[in-house]
C-alpha positions in Angstrom: 9.2 -1.7 7.3 8.4 0.5 4.1 7.2 -1.5 1.0 9.7 -0.1 -1.3 11.2 -3.4 -2.5 8.9 -3.9 -5.6 10.4 -0.8 -6.9 13.7 -2.6 -7.2 12.8 -4.9 -10.2 15.8 -7.2 -10.7 18.5 -4.8 -10.0 20.5 -6.3 -7.1 22.0 -3.2 -6.1 18.9 -1.4 -6.2 17.6 -4.2 -4.1 20.1 -4.2 -1.5 19.8 0.0 -1.0 16.0 -0.6 -0.7 16.7 -3.1 2.0 19.1 -0.7 3.8 16.9 2.0 3.4 13.9 0.0 5.0 16.1 -1.0 7.6 16.8 2.3 8.7 13.4 3.7 8.2 12.3 1.6 11.3 13.5 3.8 13.7 13.3 7.0 11.7 9.8 8.0 12.6 10.7 7.9 16.2 13.8 10.2 15.6 11.3 12.7 13.8 8.8 12.8 16.3 6.5 10.8 14.4 4.0 7.9 14.7 3.2 5.7 11.8 -0.2 3.9 12.8 -0.2 1.9 9.5 1.2 1.5 6.2 -0.6 -0.1 3.3 0.7 -1.2 0.0 -1.2 -1.1 -3.6 2.1 -3.1 -5.2 0.2 -3.3 -8.7 -0.1 0.4 -8.5 3.2 1.4 -7.1 1.1 3.1 -4.7 1.5 3.2 -0.7 -0.9 4.6 1.7 0.3 5.5 5.3 -1.5 6.9 8.4 1.1 9.2 10.0 1.0 11.5 13.2 3.3 14.2 13.0 3.7 17.7 14.3 5.1 19.2 11.2 5.3 18.5 7.3 9.0 18.8 7.8 9.4 15.6 9.3 7.3 14.0 6.4 9.5 15.4 4.1 12.6 14.1 5.8 10.8 10.4 6.3 9.7 10.1 2.6 12.6 11.7 1.1 15.0 9.1 2.5 13.4 6.3 0.2 16.5 5.9 -2.3 13.9 6.1 -5.2 12.2 9.1 -6.7 9.0 9.7 -4.6 5.7 11.8 -5.1 3.5 11.8 -2.0 0.5 13.8 -1.0 -0.2 15.0 2.4 -3.9 15.1 3.5 -4.7 16.1 7.1 -7.3 13.9 8.6 -9.0 13.6 12.0 -11.0 11.1 14.1 -14.7 11.7 13.4 -15.7 11.9 17.0 -13.6 14.8 17.4 -15.1 16.4 14.4 -18.4 15.9 16.0 -17.2 17.2 19.4 -16.1 20.4 17.6 -19.4 20.8 15.5 -21.1 20.6 18.8 -18.7 23.4 20.5 -19.5 25.7 17.5 -23.3 25.2 17.6 -23.2 25.7 21.2 -21.1 29.0 20.8 -23.8 30.3 18.5 -26.8 30.1 21.0 
């Protein structure tokens, strides 16, 4: 469940909206062809970190855009270190 409840302060209407959005978000990644590996929340800074596996940026946009509060997010592509090492080895062997 997305950690968005801290954004609602003491507004019961916004809190209710946040809870409904969080409920929907549990099935949404699968519908969008995404896999969420984990979500971490830094509540004090109103920041969340999510490791997501997705085939396209559009799915990310739909998922994070569904949060009922203004959002700003950054997508940073990452890969597993072992895959990066394998690719580097392949590149070195191609040069020989």
